[in-house]
C-alpha positions in Angstrom: -86.7 73.6 -0.5 -84.0 76.0 -0.1 -81.7 75.7 3.4 -80.7 79.3 4.5 -78.3 79.6 7.2 -78.6 82.8 9.6 -75.6 84.9 10.6 -76.6 87.4 12.9 -74.2 90.2 14.0 -73.4 92.1 16.8 -70.0 94.2 16.7 -68.6 92.5 13.7 -69.1 89.2 15.0 -71.3 86.4 14.6 -73.7 85.6 17.6 -77.3 84.4 18.1 -79.8 85.7 20.6 -82.3 83.9 22.5 -86.1 85.1 21.9 -84.3 88.0 20.5 -83.1 89.2 24.2 -80.2 90.9 24.0 -79.0 89.4 27.3 -79.0 86.2 26.1 -75.7 86.2 23.7 -73.5 84.2 22.5 -70.6 84.6 20.3 -70.4 81.9 18.0 -67.5 83.0 15.9 -65.4 86.5 16.2 -65.4 86.4 11.5 -68.5 86.2 10.1 -66.6 85.4 6.8 -65.0 81.9 7.9 -69.0 80.8 8.8 -70.2 82.1 5.5 -67.2 79.8 3.7 -68.0 76.6 5.7 -71.8 77.7 4.3 -70.8 77.9 0.9 -68.0 74.7 1.1 -71.1 72.8 2.1 -73.0 73.8 -0.8 -75.4 76.0 0.2 -76.0 79.0 -1.6 -78.6 81.9 0.4 -77.3 83.7 3.3 -79.7 85.4 5.8 -77.4 87.8 7.5 -78.9 90.3 10.2 -77.7 93.4 11.8 -78.7 93.1 15.2 -77.1 96.3 15.9 -78.6 98.2 13.6 -82.2 96.7 14.6 -81.2 98.0 18.0 -80.2 101.5 16.6 -82.7 101.6 13.6 -79.8 102.4 11.4 -77.7 99.9 8.8 -74.8 100.0 11.2 -72.8 96.3 9.5 -72.4 96.9 6.0 -68.9 96.4 5.7 -69.4 93.1 6.8 -72.1 92.5 4.0 -69.7 94.2 1.7 -67.4 91.3 3.0 -69.6 88.3 2.8 -70.9 89.7 -0.6 -67.5 90.2 -2.4 -65.8 86.9 -0.9 -68.7 84.3 -1.3 -71.2 83.8 -4.4 -74.0 82.9 -1.5 -77.0 85.0 -2.4 -77.0 87.3 0.5 -80.7 88.8 2.1 -79.6 91.2 4.5 -81.5 93.4 7.7 -81.6 94.5 10.5 -83.4 98.4 11.3 -83.9 99.4 8.3 -85.9 102.3 8.4 -84.9 104.7 4.9 -84.7 104.5 1.4 -81.1 105.6 2.2 -80.8 102.3 4.3 -82.0 100.2 1.7 -79.5 101.5 -0.9 -76.5 101.1 1.4 -77.7 97.7 1.3 -78.1 96.6 -2.4 -74.4 98.9 -3.0 -73.1 96.5 -0.8 -73.7 93.4 -2.2 -76.8 91.6 -1.3 -79.6 90.4 -3.5 -82.1 91.4 -1.0 -83.3 93.5 1.6 -85.0 92.3 4.8 -87.6 94.4 6.1 -90.2 93.8 8.8 -91.4 96.8 11.3 -91.3 99.0 8.8 -94.0 97.3 6.4 -96.2 97.0 9.4 -95.6 100.6 10.6 -95.3 102.9 7.6 -96.6 100.6 5.0 -96.6 104.1 2.9 -92.7 104.4 2.8 -92.6 101.0 2.0 -95.0 100.7 -1.1 -92.7 103.7 -2.5 -89.4 101.6 -1.8 -91.1 98.7 -3.8 -91.9 101.0 -6.7 -88.3 102.2 -6.2 -86.5 99.3 -6.4 -88.8 96.6 -7.4 -90.7 94.3 -5.1 -88.4 91.5 -6.4 -85.3 93.1 -4.5 -87.1 92.9 -0.6 -88.0 89.9 1.3 -90.5 90.7 3.9 -90.4 89.6 7.4 -93.0 88.6 9.7 -92.9 88.3 13.2 -95.6 86.1 15.2 -97.5 86.0 18.0 -100.7 83.8 18.1 -101.1 84.7 14.2 -101.0 88.7 15.0 -97.8 90.3 14.1 -94.9 91.6 17.3 -92.8 94.4 16.0 -89.8 96.2 17.6 -88.0 93.3 18.1 -91.0 91.7 19.7 -91.5 94.1 22.5 -94.9 94.8 20.9 -97.8 93.0 19.5 -100.0 94.5 16.7 -103.7 93.5 16.0 -102.9 93.2 12.4 -103.3 89.4 11.0 -100.6 87.6 9.8 -102.6 86.4 6.7 -104.4 90.0 5.7 -100.5 91.3 6.1 -99.1 88.4 3.6 -101.9 89.0 1.5 -101.8 93.3 1.3 -98.2 92.7 0.2 -98.4 90.2 -2.6 -101.1 92.4 -4.2 -98.0 95.0 -4.5 -95.6 92.0 -5.5 -93.9 90.9 -3.0 -92.5 87.3 -3.8 -90.8 86.1 -0.7 -92.1 86.0 3.0 -90.5 84.7 6.1 -92.1 84.4 9.2 -91.2 83.5 12.4 -93.3 82.4 15.4 -91.8 84.2 18.2 -92.3 81.9 20.8 -90.1 79.6 18.9 -87.1 81.0 17.8 -83.9 80.3 19.5 -85.6 78.2 21.5 -84.9 74.8 19.8 -88.3 73.3 20.6 -89.2 72.5 16.9 -90.8 75.2 14.1 -94.7 76.3 13.9 -95.3 73.9 11.4 -99.6 74.1 12.0 -99.5 78.0 11.4 -97.2 77.3 8.2 -99.2 74.9 6.8 -101.7 77.5 7.2 -100.3 80.3 5.7 -99.1 78.1 2.8 -102.6 76.5 1.9 -104.1 80.1 1.8 -101.1 81.4 -0.3 -100.2 78.6 -2.5 -98.1 81.1 -5.0 -96.3 82.6 -2.2 -92.6 81.4 -1.7 -92.9 80.8 2.2 -90.1 80.6 4.1 -90.5 79.1 7.3 -88.2 80.6 10.5 -87.3 79.6 13.9 -87.3 76.3 15.9 -85.7 74.0 13.9 -84.0 71.7 16.1 -83.2 68.6 14.3 -82.8 67.3 10.9 -86.7 65.8 11.1 -88.0 69.1 11.8 -86.3 70.3 7.9 -87.8 67.5 6.7 -90.8 68.0 8.0 -91.1 72.1 7.1 -90.3 70.5 3.0 -93.2 68.1 3.4 -95.6 70.9 3.8 -94.3 72.8 1.0 -92.2 75.7 2.1 -89.8 77.2 -0.3 -86.8 77.2 2.0 -86.1 77.3 5.7 -83.8 79.7 8.0 -82.0 78.1 10.5 -79.3 79.5 12.6 -78.6 78.2 16.3 -79.4 74.5 15.4 -76.4 75.0 13.4 -74.2 76.5 15.5 -75.0 74.6 18.9 -73.9 71.2 16.4 -77.7 69.9 16.4 -77.8 69.5 12.5 -74.7 69.3 10.5 -73.4 71.1 7.3 -72.8 67.6 6.0 -76.8 66.8 6.3 -78.1 70.1 4.8 -75.9 69.6 2.1 -77.7 66.4 1.4 -81.0 68.0 2.2 -79.9 71.1 -0.2 -79.1 68.4 -3.2 
């Protein structure tokens, strides 16, 4: 299982929100490159980079941060937040990301997203699904849809998408443990999917539990920044 640390960016700084609320913001470091290098020094090879300004504005904003991290580390970076156009996806790939992370557009505008898959290749995308009671939530979790998570995954696997991460809205940033039962069910339903857990990880036991149920990766943010999981511990798990 790949350990994938998360860096969330607002105004070029490394922050965390609680349950997607921009009013509940903690700044952890003014310099995301310092944070990324700490992850790299601990032997971590993947990075989940989220443009929170972009998510709010509906267009890529912090691509310069991506460019710096891609140029000055060897980490495999996925980058997302407000990706609404093919041009945004192109900017992200041109700035050095290995993967474009998309969420809402895949729920709201299937035709557009499928056209990107055809244009760039499905292997260039990491699909994110925010879930509330097994239904998808979009637009910063303000809106719950009637789209069932299993139908959503099946549809895009048929289009060649291989990597999907899933965040339980109730768990993210709450440090109350991941949505293990939901993840177990998804992995059982789609054994060939490279499924990545996201949200709720609060300690090393959570990480081991996710490995045991068959997750291909886990995105960890707040637990690292608040010292509940150390980089030393994650280095050991990663080995």
